[in-house]
C-alpha positions as CSV (number, residue, x, y, z in Angstrom):
1,M,1.9,-19.3,14.5
2,L,3.1,-18.2,11.1
3,L,-0.5,-17.5,10.0
4,V,-1.1,-15.3,13.0
5,L,2.1,-13.3,12.3
6,I,1.1,-12.9,8.6
7,S,-2.4,-11.8,9.7
8,V,-0.9,-9.1,12.0
9,I,1.5,-7.9,9.2
10,S,-1.4,-7.8,6.8
11,L,-3.5,-5.8,9.2
12,L,-0.6,-3.3,9.7
13,V,-0.2,-3.0,5.9
14,Q,-3.9,-2.2,5.5
15,L,-3.7,0.4,8.3
16,V,-0.7,2.1,6.6
17,I,-2.6,2.1,3.3
18,A,-5.6,3.6,4.9
19,L,-3.4,6.3,6.5
20,V,-2.0,7.1,3.0
21,I,-5.5,7.4,1.6
22,V,-6.7,9.6,4.4
23,Q,-3.7,11.9,4.0
24,F,-4.3,12.1,0.3
25,V,-8.0,13.0,0.7
26,V,-7.4,15.6,3.4
27,S,-4.6,17.2,1.3
28,L,-7.1,17.3,-1.7
29,L,-9.7,18.9,0.5
30,F,-7.1,21.6,1.5
31,A,-5.9,22.1,-2.1
32,F,-9.4,22.7,-3.5
33,N,-10.5,24.9,-0.6
34,V,-13.2,22.5,0.5
35,V,-11.8,22.5,4.0
36,N,-9.8,25.4,5.5
37,P,-6.3,24.2,6.5
38,H,-6.8,26.0,9.7
39,N,-9.7,23.8,10.7
40,E,-8.7,22.1,13.9
41,I,-9.9,18.6,13.2
42,A,-8.8,18.4,9.6
43,G,-5.4,19.9,10.5
44,A,-5.0,17.5,13.3
45,I,-5.8,14.5,11.1
46,Y,-3.4,15.8,8.4
47,R,-0.6,16.4,10.9
48,T,-1.0,13.0,12.5
49,C,-1.0,11.2,9.1
50,N,2.2,13.2,8.2
51,M,3.8,12.4,11.5
52,L,3.1,8.7,11.1
53,L,4.0,8.4,7.4
54,D,7.0,10.7,7.1
55,P,9.5,8.2,8.5
56,V,8.3,5.7,5.8
57,L,7.9,8.1,2.9
58,R,11.1,10.1,3.3
59,P,13.5,7.3,2.2
60,I,11.3,6.6,-0.8
61,Q,11.3,10.4,-1.7
62,R,15.1,10.5,-1.5
63,I,15.4,7.6,-4.0
64,M,12.7,8.7,-6.4
65,P,13.3,11.5,-8.9
66,D,11.7,14.9,-8.1
67,T,8.2,14.9,-9.8
68,R,6.9,18.2,-8.4
69,P,4.1,19.1,-7.9
70,I,3.0,15.5,-7.7
71,D,4.5,13.3,-5.0
72,L,4.4,9.7,-6.1
73,S,6.0,8.3,-3.0
74,P,2.7,7.3,-1.4
75,M,1.7,5.3,-4.5
76,V,5.1,3.6,-4.4
77,L,4.6,2.8,-0.7
78,I,1.2,1.3,-1.4
79,F,2.5,-0.8,-4.3
80,G,5.4,-2.0,-2.2
81,L,3.3,-2.9,0.8
82,T,0.8,-4.7,-1.4
83,I,3.5,-6.7,-3.0
84,L,5.1,-7.5,0.4
85,E,1.7,-8.6,1.7
86,R,1.0,-10.9,-1.2
87,L,4.5,-12.4,-1.1
88,L,4.0,-13.2,2.6
89,I,0.6,-14.8,2.0
90,Q,2.0,-16.8,-0.9
91,A,4.9,-18.0,1.2
92,A,2.6,-19.0,4.1
93,S,0.3,-20.9,1.8
94,Q,3.2,-22.8,0.3
95,G,4.7,-23.6,3.7
96,M,1.5,-25.2,5.0
């Protein structure tokens, strides 16, 4: 049962990391004028990623110092989730 729970948490962690990467790539495409921000599909993808990630990234942004123009909170989120995932896997392997 514990292994299933850790597998689900690991899958969710990987999903959030993928969302962060997609958000980053789309924002770069907008920043370098590769894709027009008014493009319906790219805009919808970016808004969806922001909508899903903002509740997680806002607390990190409040704690971190302001590093404009670079927002380091997605990197902190990825590192934190990766550490959490590895700790859970290690705890599960020691418990078995």
